[in-house]
C-alpha positions in Angstrom: -15.5 -25.5 -52.6 -12.4 -24.2 -54.5 -14.2 -20.5 -54.0 -14.9 -21.0 -50.0 -10.9 -22.1 -50.0 -9.9 -18.9 -51.1 -11.7 -16.9 -49.0 -11.4 -18.9 -46.0 -7.1 -18.5 -46.8 -7.9 -14.7 -47.6 -9.1 -14.1 -44.1 -6.7 -16.0 -42.5 -4.3 -14.0 -43.8 -5.9 -10.7 -43.4 -6.8 -11.5 -39.8 -2.8 -12.1 -39.1 -2.3 -8.9 -40.8 -4.9 -6.6 -38.6 -3.9 -8.5 -35.2 -0.5 -7.9 -35.8 -1.0 -4.3 -37.3 -2.7 -3.5 -33.8 -0.2 -4.4 -31.5 2.4 -2.5 -33.7 0.6 0.8 -33.3 -0.2 -0.3 -30.2 3.5 -0.5 -29.1 4.2 2.6 -31.3 1.3 4.5 -29.0 2.5 3.5 -26.2 6.3 3.8 -26.4 7.8 7.2 -24.3 8.2 9.9 -26.5 11.7 11.3 -26.1 15.0 11.2 -27.7 16.9 9.0 -26.1 20.9 9.8 -25.6 22.9 8.0 -27.9 26.3 7.9 -25.7 26.5 5.2 -23.1 28.8 6.0 -20.4 30.0 4.8 -16.9 31.5 6.2 -13.8 35.5 5.2 -13.8 35.5 4.0 -17.5 36.9 5.9 -20.5 34.7 8.3 -22.7 35.5 6.7 -26.2 33.3 8.8 -28.4 33.9 12.1 -29.8 34.7 15.3 -27.9 31.2 16.2 -26.6 30.1 19.7 -26.8 26.8 21.7 -25.0 24.5 22.6 -27.5 22.4 24.5 -25.0 23.4 26.7 -21.3 22.6 24.7 -18.5 23.6 24.4 -15.0 25.4 22.1 -12.8 23.6 21.7 -9.1 25.8 20.5 -6.4 25.0 17.2 -5.0 23.0 16.3 -1.6 26.7 15.5 -0.6 28.2 19.0 -0.9 25.0 20.9 0.3 25.0 18.5 3.8 28.5 19.4 4.4 27.8 23.4 4.0 24.9 23.2 6.0 27.2 20.8 9.1 29.1 23.6 8.7 26.3 26.0 9.6 25.1 24.5 12.4 28.3 24.2 13.9 29.2 28.0 13.4 25.6 28.2 14.4 24.7 31.8 16.2 22.7 32.0 19.2 20.4 34.9 19.9 20.1 36.2 22.8 17.8 39.2 24.6 19.4 41.7 26.9 16.9 42.9 29.8 18.1 46.6 31.0 15.1 46.7 34.0 17.7 43.4 35.4 20.3 46.2 36.0 18.2 49.2 37.4 16.8 47.0 39.5 20.0 45.9 40.8 21.3 49.0 41.3 18.1 50.3 43.3 18.6 47.4 45.4 22.0 48.3 46.3 21.3 52.1 47.4 18.7 50.2 50.2 21.4 48.2 51.4 22.7 50.5 54.6 26.3 49.4 55.6 26.9 49.9 51.1 25.3 53.3 51.0 27.1 54.2 54.3 30.9 53.0 52.7 31.5 55.5 49.9 34.0 53.0 48.9 31.8 50.1 49.0 29.3 51.7 47.3 31.8 52.4 44.8 33.5 49.2 44.7 29.9 47.6 44.1 28.9 50.0 41.2 31.9 49.2 39.5 31.6 45.3 39.9 28.2 45.8 38.4 29.3 47.9 35.2 32.0 45.2 34.6 29.8 42.4 34.3 26.5 43.5 32.6 28.7 45.8 30.2 28.4 42.8 27.8 25.8 40.9 29.8 25.6 38.0 32.4 24.6 34.4 31.3 23.3 31.4 32.5 25.8 28.8 32.9 23.6 25.5 31.2 23.2 28.2 28.2 27.1 29.4 27.8 28.9 26.9 24.6 32.3 27.7 24.2 32.0 26.6 20.3 30.2 29.9 19.3 33.0 32.4 19.0 30.5 34.9 19.0 27.1 35.3 21.5 24.7 37.6 19.7 21.7 39.0 21.5 19.0 40.7 19.8 18.6 44.7 20.2 15.9 45.5 17.8 15.8 43.6 14.6 19.8 43.4 14.5 22.2 41.0 16.4 25.0 42.6 17.7 28.2 40.6 17.7 29.5 39.6 21.2 32.8 37.6 22.2 31.9 34.7 24.2 34.9 35.8 26.1 33.1 39.2 26.9 30.4 37.2 28.3 30.0 36.7 32.3 28.6 33.4 33.6 28.1 32.3 37.6 31.7 31.2 37.6 33.4 34.0 36.2 31.3 36.1 38.2 32.6 34.3 41.5 36.0 34.9 39.9 35.2 38.6 39.3 33.9 38.7 43.3 36.9 37.1 44.2 39.5 38.9 43.0 38.3 42.6 43.5 36.5 42.2 47.3 39.3 40.1 49.1 38.1 40.2 52.8 34.8 41.5 53.2 32.7 38.0 52.9 29.6 40.5 53.4 29.6 42.4 50.6 30.9 39.2 48.1 27.3 37.3 49.7 25.1 40.1 49.0 26.4 41.2 45.4 26.5 37.5 44.7 22.7 37.3 45.6 22.3 40.6 43.9 23.9 39.9 40.5 21.4 37.9 38.2 21.5 36.8 34.3 20.5 39.2 32.3 20.8 37.4 28.8 17.5 35.4 27.9 18.1 32.9 25.0 15.9 33.5 21.9 15.3 29.9 20.5 12.7 30.9 17.7 14.7 33.4 16.4 17.9 31.8 16.5 16.4 28.6 14.4 14.4 31.4 12.2 18.0 32.7 11.3 19.7 29.4 11.2 17.1 28.3 8.5 17.4 31.4 6.4 20.6 30.5 6.1 20.4 27.2 4.7 17.8 28.2 2.2 20.1 31.0 1.2 23.0 28.4 0.4 24.0 28.6 -3.5 22.7 25.1 -5.2 24.7 26.0 -8.0 27.6 24.1 -8.4 28.9 25.4 -11.6 27.6 26.5 -15.0 28.4 25.0 -19.0 27.3 27.9 -21.7 26.4 26.8 -24.8 29.0 25.5 -26.7 31.6 24.4 -24.0 33.5 21.2 -23.9 31.8 19.0 -21.4 34.3 16.1 -22.0 37.3 15.4 -24.5 37.5 12.1 -26.5 39.7 9.4 -24.0 39.3 11.3 -20.9 38.5 9.2 -18.0 35.1 9.9 -16.3 35.2 10.8 -12.8 32.3 11.4 -10.2 32.1 15.0 -11.1 32.6 14.6 -15.2 29.9 11.6 -14.6 27.5 13.8 -12.7 27.8 16.6 -15.8 26.8 13.6 -18.2 24.0 12.2 -16.0 22.9 15.7 -15.8 23.8 16.7 -19.4 21.7 13.3 -20.5 18.4 14.5 -18.8 18.0 17.8 -19.8 19.6 16.6 -23.9 16.4 14.8 -23.5 14.3 17.3 -22.6 15.6 20.4 -24.5 16.7 18.9 -27.5 12.9 17.8 -28.4 9.8 19.2 -30.3 6.3 18.0 -32.2 8.2 17.8 -35.3 10.9 15.6 -33.7 8.2 13.5 -31.9 6.4 12.5 -35.2 10.2 11.4 -36.3 10.4 9.4 -33.8 6.9 7.8 -33.7 8.0 7.2 -37.4 11.1 5.4 -36.3 9.2 2.9 -33.6 6.7 2.0 -36.4 9.3 1.2 -38.6 11.5 -1.0 -36.5 8.6 -2.5 -34.5 6.8 -3.9 -37.4 10.7 -5.0 -39.3 11.0 -7.0 -35.7 7.3 -8.8 -35.9 7.6 -9.0 -40.5 10.8 -11.0 -38.9 8.3 -13.0 -36.2 5.7 -13.6 -38.7 8.3 -14.8 -41.1 9.7 -17.1 -39.3 6.4 -18.2 -38.2 5.7 -19.3 -42.0 8.8 -20.9 -43.2 9.7 -23.2 -40.0 6.4 -22.8 -37.6 3.9 -23.0 -40.1 1.6 -25.3 -38.4 1.2 -22.3 -35.6 1.2 -19.9 -38.8 -2.0 -21.1 -39.7 -3.7 -21.5 -36.7 -4.3 -17.5 -35.7 -5.6 -18.4 -32.0 -2.1 -19.7 -31.5 -0.9 -16.6 -33.3 -2.9 -14.3 -31.0 -1.8 -15.9 -27.8 2.1 -15.3 -29.2 1.4 -11.9 -30.0 -1.0 -10.9 -26.5 2.1 -12.3 -24.6 4.7 -10.3 -26.3 2.2 -7.1 -25.4 1.3 -8.1 -22.0 5.3 -8.1 -20.6 5.4 -5.0 -23.1 2.6 -2.8 -21.0 4.0 -4.1 -17.8 7.3 -2.6 -18.8 5.7 0.4 -20.4 4.0 1.5 -17.2 6.6 0.2 -15.0 9.5 2.7 -16.6 7.2 5.5 -16.7 6.4 5.7 -12.6 9.2 3.4 -11.0 12.1 2.8 -13.7 13.7 1.5 -10.4 12.0 -1.5 -10.3 12.4 -2.9 -13.9 14.5 -6.2 -12.9 11.3 -6.9 -10.5 8.8 -7.6 -13.8 9.7 -11.2 -14.2 10.5 -10.9 -17.8 11.5 -15.1 -18.0 8.1 -16.1 -17.0 7.1 -15.2 -20.8 9.5 -18.2 -22.5 8.2 -20.7 -19.6 4.3 -19.9 -20.7 5.5 -19.9 -24.0 7.2 -23.3 -23.8 4.4 -25.0 -22.0 2.3 -25.1 -25.4 4.7 -24.9 -28.2 8.4 -26.2 -28.3 12.3 -25.0 -27.5 13.1 -22.8 -30.6 9.6 -20.8 -30.3 9.7 -20.0 -26.8 13.4 -18.7 -27.7 12.0 -16.7 -30.6 9.5 -14.8 -28.7 11.2 -14.4 -26.0 14.3 -12.6 -28.4 11.7 -10.6 -30.1 10.3 -9.3 -26.6 14.0 -8.5 -25.3 14.7 -6.8 -28.8 11.4 -4.4 -28.8 11.8 -3.4 -24.9 15.7 -2.7 -25.5 14.5 0.3 -27.6 13.0 2.2 -24.6 14.8 0.6 -21.4 17.8 2.4 -19.8 21.4 1.0 -20.3 19.8 -1.6 -22.9 23.1 -2.9 -23.6 22.5 -4.1 -19.6 19.0 -5.3 -20.4 19.4 -7.5 -23.1 22.7 -9.2 -22.3 21.1 -10.2 -18.6 17.4 -11.0 -19.9 19.1 -13.1 -22.9 21.1 -14.9 -20.9 18.9 -15.8 -18.2 16.6 -16.5 -20.7 18.8 -18.7 -22.8 19.4 -20.6 -19.2 15.4 -21.0 -18.3 14.9 -22.5 -22.1 17.5 -24.8 -22.0 16.1 -26.5 -18.0 14.3 -29.4 -17.9 10.9 -29.1 -20.4 8.8 -30.5 -17.4 8.3 -27.3 -15.7 4.6 -28.3 -14.7 7.2 -30.4 -12.1 6.9 -27.9 -8.8 10.3 -29.3 -8.0 11.6 -28.1 -11.5 10.0 -25.2 -11.1 11.5 -24.1 -7.7 15.1 -25.3 -9.4 14.3 -22.8 -12.7 13.9 -20.1 -10.3 17.3 -20.6 -8.1 19.1 -20.4 -11.9 17.3 -17.6 -12.9 17.9 -15.8 -9.4 21.7 -16.9 -9.7 22.1 -16.4 -13.2 20.8 -12.9 -12.9 23.2 -12.2 -9.7 26.3 -13.6 -11.3 25.6 -11.4 -15.0 25.0 -8.2 -13.0 28.1 -8.5 -10.8 30.0 -9.4 -13.4 29.0 -6.5 -15.9 29.6 -4.2 -12.3 33.4 -5.6 -12.6 33.4 -4.3 -16.7 32.6 -1.4 -16.1 33.8 -0.4 -12.6 36.3 -2.9 -12.3 35.1 -3.6 -8.5 32.1 -4.5 -6.4 33.0 -1.9 -3.7 29.9 0.6 -5.3 27.5 -2.4 -5.6 24.5 -2.1 -3.8 22.1 -4.9 -2.5 19.0 -3.3 -3.9 19.6 -5.0 -7.4 19.5 -8.2 -5.9 16.6 -7.8 -3.8 14.6 -7.1 -7.5 16.0 -10.0 -9.0 15.0 -12.5 -6.0 11.5 -11.5 -6.1 11.5 -11.7 -9.7 12.1 -15.0 -9.5 9.5 -15.4 -6.4 7.0 -14.1 -9.4 8.3 -16.2 -12.0 6.1 -19.0 -9.6 3.0 -17.3 -10.7 3.6 -19.1 -14.1 1.3 -22.2 -13.0 -1.6 -19.9 -12.7 -0.9 -17.9 -15.8 -0.7 -20.9 -17.9 -4.1 -22.3 -16.8 -5.4 -18.7 -17.4 -4.2 -18.7 -20.8 -5.6 -22.1 -21.4 -9.3 -21.1 -20.7 -8.7 -18.1 -22.8 -6.9 -19.7 -25.9 -8.6 -23.1 -25.8 -5.0 -24.4 -25.9 -3.3 -27.2 -24.2 -0.1 -26.9 -21.7 1.9 -30.1 -20.8 0.2 -29.3 -17.3 -3.2 -30.4 -18.6 -1.6 -33.5 -20.2 0.0 -34.5 -17.3 -3.5 -34.2 -15.3 -5.1 -36.4 -18.6 -2.8 -39.1 -17.4 -4.3 -40.3 -14.5 -6.3 -43.2 -15.5 -8.9 -42.7 -12.6 -10.2 -39.5 -14.7 -14.4 -40.1 -15.0 -14.0 -40.9 -18.7 -11.1 -43.7 -18.6 -12.7 -45.0 -15.2 -15.7 -46.2 -18.0 -13.7 -47.4 -20.1 -12.3 -49.7 -17.6 -16.0 -50.6 -16.4 -17.4 -50.8 -19.8 -14.1 -52.5 -22.2 -11.5 -53.0 -20.1 -9.6 -55.0 -22.9 -9.6 -51.6 -25.0 -7.7 -49.8 -21.9 -5.3 -52.3 -21.9 -4.8 -51.8 -25.8 -4.4 -48.1 -25.3 -2.2 -48.5 -22.3 0.0 -50.6 -24.5 -0.4 -48.1 -27.5 0.4 -45.2 -25.1 3.5 -47.2 -24.3 5.4 -47.7 -27.4 3.9 -44.5 -28.8 5.7 -42.4 -26.4 9.2 -44.1 -27.5 8.7 -43.4 -31.1 8.1 -40.0 -30.2 11.2 -39.9 -28.3 13.2 -41.5 -31.3 11.8 -38.6 -33.6 12.0 -35.7 -31.5 8.2 -35.2 -30.9 6.1 -34.2 -28.0 6.1 -37.7 -26.4 3.5 -36.7 -23.5 1.3 -35.4 -26.3 1.8 -38.6 -28.2 1.0 -40.4 -24.8 -1.9 -38.7 -24.0 -3.2 -38.8 -27.2 -3.1 -42.6 -27.4 -5.3 -43.3 -24.2 -7.4 -41.1 -25.3 -7.7 -42.0 -29.0 -10.4 -45.2 -28.4 -12.6 -44.0 -25.7 -15.8 -44.2 -28.4 -15.3 -48.0 -28.0 -17.2 -47.1 -24.6 -20.1 -47.8 -26.4 -21.0 -51.4 -28.4 -17.4 -52.7 -26.2 -18.2 -56.0 -27.0 -18.1 -56.1 -31.1 -14.2 -55.3 -30.5 -11.6 -58.2 -30.5 -9.9 -56.8 -27.3 -13.0 -57.5 -25.1 -14.3 -60.5 -26.4 -12.1 -62.9 -24.7 -14.8 -64.3 -22.4 -17.7 -64.7 -25.0 -18.3 -67.7 -26.6 -19.9 -66.2 -30.1 -18.8 -63.2 -31.9 -21.3 -60.6 -32.0 -20.6 -59.5 -35.5 -21.5 -63.4 -36.7 -25.3 -62.2 -36.1 -24.6 -59.1 -38.2 -24.0 -58.5 -41.8 -20.6 -57.0 -43.1 -22.0 -53.5 -43.9 -23.4 -53.4 -40.1 -20.4 -55.1 -38.2 -18.7 -51.9 -40.6 -20.7 -49.2 -39.6 -20.8 -50.3 -35.5 -16.7 -50.5 -36.1 -16.4 -46.9 -37.8 -19.2 -44.8 -35.4 -16.3 -45.5 -32.9 -14.9 -42.3 -34.0 -17.7 -40.2 -33.8 -18.4 -41.7 -30.4 -15.2 -40.3 -29.2 -15.4 -36.8 -30.1 -19.2 -36.5 -28.6 -17.8 -38.3 -25.6 -15.0 -36.1 -25.5 -17.1 -33.2 -26.2 -18.6 -33.8 -23.2 -15.9 -35.0 -20.6 -14.0 -31.2 -22.4 -11.3 -33.1 -23.3 -9.1 -30.7 -25.4 -8.8 -30.0 -29.2 -5.6 -31.5 -29.3 -6.3 -35.0 -27.7 -9.8 -35.1 -29.8 -7.8 -34.8 -32.8 -6.2 -38.0 -32.6 -9.5 -39.7 -31.7 -10.3 -37.8 -35.0 -7.5 -39.1 -37.1 -6.3 -42.8 -35.6 -7.4 -44.3 -38.3 -7.0 -41.7 -41.1 -9.1 -42.5 -44.2 -8.9 -45.7 -44.5 -10.6 -48.3 -45.2 -11.9 -52.0 -42.7 -10.6 -54.2 -45.1 -11.9 -57.5 -42.9 -15.7 -56.3 -43.6 -15.4 -55.1 -47.5 -13.9 -57.9 -48.6 -16.2 -60.1 -46.9 -19.3 -58.1 -48.6 -17.9 -58.7 -51.7 -17.9 -62.4 -51.1 -21.0 -61.8 -49.9 -22.7 -60.0 -52.9 -20.1 -61.1 -56.0 -22.8 -59.7 -58.7 -23.0 -56.6 -57.0 -20.7 -52.9 -56.5 -19.6 -52.9 -53.1 -19.7 -49.3 -52.2 -16.5 -48.6 -50.5 -17.8 -45.3 -48.7 -19.7 -47.7 -46.4 -16.3 -49.4 -45.4 -14.0 -46.4 -44.9 -13.6 -43.9 -41.9 -14.5 -40.5 -42.7 -11.1 -39.1 -41.8 -9.4 -36.5 -41.5 -5.9 -37.9 -41.6 -3.2 -37.0 -39.1 -1.9 -34.2 -39.6 1.2 -34.2 -36.9 3.7 -36.3 -36.1 2.1 -37.0 -33.0 -1.2 -38.2 -34.6 0.6 -39.9 -37.4 2.8 -41.9 -34.8 -0.5 -43.1 -32.8 -2.5 -44.5 -36.1 1.3 -46.3 -36.6 0.8 -48.0 -33.5 -2.6 -48.7 -33.2 -2.8 -50.4 -36.0 0.8 -52.5 -35.2 -0.7 -53.4 -31.4 -4.3 -54.4 -32.6 -2.7 -56.0 -35.6 0.0 -58.2 -33.2 -2.3 -59.3 -30.9 -3.6 -61.5 -33.6 -0.5 -63.5 -34.5 -0.4 -66.7 -31.6 3.4 -67.1 -30.4 4.8 -64.2 -32.8 8.1 -64.8 -33.6 10.4 -62.0 -33.6 10.6 -62.2 -37.7 6.8 -62.0 -38.1 6.8 -59.0 -35.9 9.3 -57.4 -37.6 7.6 -58.2 -40.8 4.1 -57.1 -39.4 5.5 -54.0 -39.2 7.0 -53.5 -42.0 3.6 -54.6 -43.9 1.2 -52.5 -42.2 3.5 -49.0 -42.0 3.9 -49.7 -45.7 0.2 -50.1 -46.1 -0.7 -46.7 -44.9 2.3 -45.3 -47.0 0.6 -46.5 -50.0 -2.7 -45.3 -49.0 -1.2 -41.7 -48.7 -2.1 -41.5 -45.1 1.0 -40.0 -44.2 0.4 -36.9 -46.8 -1.0 -34.4 -44.5 1.5 -35.0 -41.4 5.1 -33.2 -41.4 6.6 -36.7 -40.7 9.4 -37.6 -43.3 10.7 -41.2 -44.4 13.5 -41.1 -42.2 11.9 -40.9 -39.2 9.2 -43.3 -40.1 12.0 -45.5 -40.2 13.1 -44.5 -37.0 9.6 -45.6 -36.0 9.9 -48.9 -37.6 13.0 -49.9 -35.8 11.5 -48.6 -32.1 8.2 -50.8 -32.9 10.4 -53.8 -33.6 12.3 -54.0 -30.9 9.7 -52.9 -28.6 7.2 -55.4 -29.8 9.8 -58.6 -29.6 10.6 -57.1 -25.5 6.4 -58.1 -25.3 6.0 -60.8 -26.7 9.6 -62.4 -26.1 9.8 -65.9 -25.9 10.4 -67.4 -22.0 13.3 -69.1 -21.6 12.3 -73.0 -20.1 15.3 -74.0 -16.9 15.8 -77.1 -16.3 14.2 -78.1 -12.7 
């Protein structure tokens, strides 16, 4: 047996080390492999570090705003290209020779030629295409554009003015020329756009060049817009250029050491302050998988879309942990996860500050988060805390909220909404790890569950007994800070084994004329009484009760002896050696505060029913005697309950019993 225990202990420790090592290696492998720029900086703040020199040559490109301004200027001064059609002039001159009254009059012919040459010297353009905003109008000649001032280009209005000026009295000539003179410039839209886009492409995108060894920023210098752009670009270039395989190995080693340190601290905390959880490998695996799950989501988000980092519902982790364990553990797991992720998140100070503040607030809210109303309130607090903390950090960095974007607020809101999915996540964890949450316990408190309905039908007295035990046990648990909900539910189900052979238990014998034990020997009676624990365990399996509830069935009598039938057997056979084990429960003894409380309350409530018209002193003595007897039998040796806590439980039970059995005051008629 000793060898088996040693083997089990060594295997238990080996399993913990193996799982923890897998977690450490997984995070080490999947964490991003790049050098982290060690300086934090913000626009408008002071550069508090030493003078920064560039270890390499790099280029500072123009930002989008600068390039947009240049494109706008090009568009304002955009050149328009036209084709000049020479056949238009030739056709007009031919027509001119054919008009008899012009051809016969040399003066009119000469004047007409002069007007035509003037109009078409630079070109005639349709008024709809003409724009005074263009300093030059270009017309396309071969592959080259010839610049022409817009003042020299004729339009219909300018042609009319010219005719009015040159031909004052000859209305016929003026009308004839007006019909003959037509535009000879045609807009080349495709070519114009092509030239314009070529100019856009030729815009110099480089704002300035930083040479190797050049000072980027000096100590105590204000980080203005330009410096902020240069520093942001330098950080990006630094993480790309100042890196090689050798440094890759160094980074992996650094990750491994710091992640190992964080996990070691977590295991040490569990060993010293949560030893019950430390001994349970299933619960250790659950905690580590939770850390790996939220870490994996964060790693993937940072790799593909780092801007939505705050969409991840980090607060879902402490809420789900707290549903199964205590406040302290959920806080430690949350801090452990945030510390691990701060190694890879951008602006790690802001990340840690936001998540720690919000996580603390969630954990300090009501524990009964299983109620939807409380969950919605918690989500509201999460969102508001994110927004207030983010705005506060922005004010510290920039001194103003003018440039703040609404985008982070939308992420905080969606993160809160995603936190509402904690209930199905808790349900999934229960099924995967065979754990019991407060949500499941609350469902089990319904007396209409099949097993409690059966108990009500088969052993109604027992049902009243367990409900009374549940009430006083819950108060006792509250008094010492134990899990009151678990204690209450455990108390309700601890005696379900009495469904079978219910009439052999005192609380179900009210209407019986004859006690059925009188027909049995003390050994047979003891056997039936002892069996209710085994039957209860079988029923718990049949009705799929959680292991944490089955533990109350196993331990509510510890390894105590049924003294009444034991003494009766000794009286019956005074000359024979009575086997004590035939009258003893198989155990185990209670191994938690909650199971110890139920054992105490069960014994005291049952014993109190045997006293007729008990006084306050009788009830106080009863509590003292039963608990002292259990202490003498070492029933609390495996439970993490202190003598001080037992004394508190005594006071609560005395008060509760006195209230239950209070004497009614008689009033005169």
